[in-house]
C-alpha positions, 0 to 999 in steps of 0.5 A: 500500500503506497498511501496511508489513512486512518492514522490514530493520533499519537500521544504528542498529536502526531498524525503523519511523519517520516515514521509513517512514510511521509518524508515531505511533511509532518502533520500534527493535531495541536491542542491549546487549553483555554488561557494558555499560550504556546510558542511555535517555531518550525526550526528549519521547516515552514509551518502551515496551520488551520484552526478546527475549533476554539478562539484565540490569537496568533502573535508575531513581532508584536502584531496579534491576529484573531483566530477562529475556526477556518483561519489559516496561518503560515510561518516561515522556517525560523520564525518564532510566533505565539499561539494563545487560546481564549477557549480550547483551541484545536488545529491541524499543523503541517510542517514542510521540510526542506522548504523553498525560501519564503517571501514573507515570514508570517501570514494569517488567512481568513478562509471564510472570506476567500473566493471559491475556486472550481475543480472537476466533477462539481468540486470546489476549493477555498485557498488558505496559505499559498505563495501569494501569502509568502508560502513558496513551498505549498498550497493549503486549501479546503476542498468542498466535495458534493455527493458522488464519485469523481473519475480516477485521477492523479496529481503531480504533487505530494499531499496530506489530507484531513477530513473536516466534515462528511463521509466518504470512501477512498479508492486506490486500485482494488483497495478502498477505505472509509473516510470520516471526520478526523480521517487522515490521508497521505497521497504521494505524487502520481498515485491514481486514486478516487475520493467519493462523497458517500453521504447526503451533505458536502464532504469538506477536506483540509489539504496541503500539497507540494509543490504549490499550485492549483487544487484543480490540477488533476490528470486521468490515469492515461495522463490526459489533463482533467478539464476544469469547467468554465464559470458560466 
């Protein structure tokens, strides 16, 4: 099996890393108790973070930014910043190893205010941290998947996924597995797969992939580019 999913959270919140075959990223579930502040520093790695629940602040170089569910954060390698929780804060953090040089040290992105992009099979996406925000190595996004199944396809990027809401199934060759809130997936580049929404409501996914680009970029198994529908 060249992918991994349904990884149980370790005591330190680790979801994916080199020990589970994911050398490009380390994906972790972060918790900060109400009234507490933690210092974040990725060392030689960039960090992209997405707030799942709770309220708080992200502070860097004396500037504080409000954090609510749906907020994205980018911190370049070597940047020290603080994560403070007003109510219990839960977030998904992805460390990006061996990053490209960032063009900004720190950015906070409100995904609720971002415009939706269009992908194949009626799917949409909302961009979080991207090169536009100084994050040269990766693209962070929330994918919005309607009920149904898309054709088998692959991407040219390496990706980690965290399921936010909804139910689905992942198909890779003759293998398949259930997806539910909290499911984690690592998809290496060029792995042919299909992700289906098996529920009656929208399936929401948090993705981070490298190299940075558009979440709409996909290819069918024969290498033909998947065509993104034009806006009407």
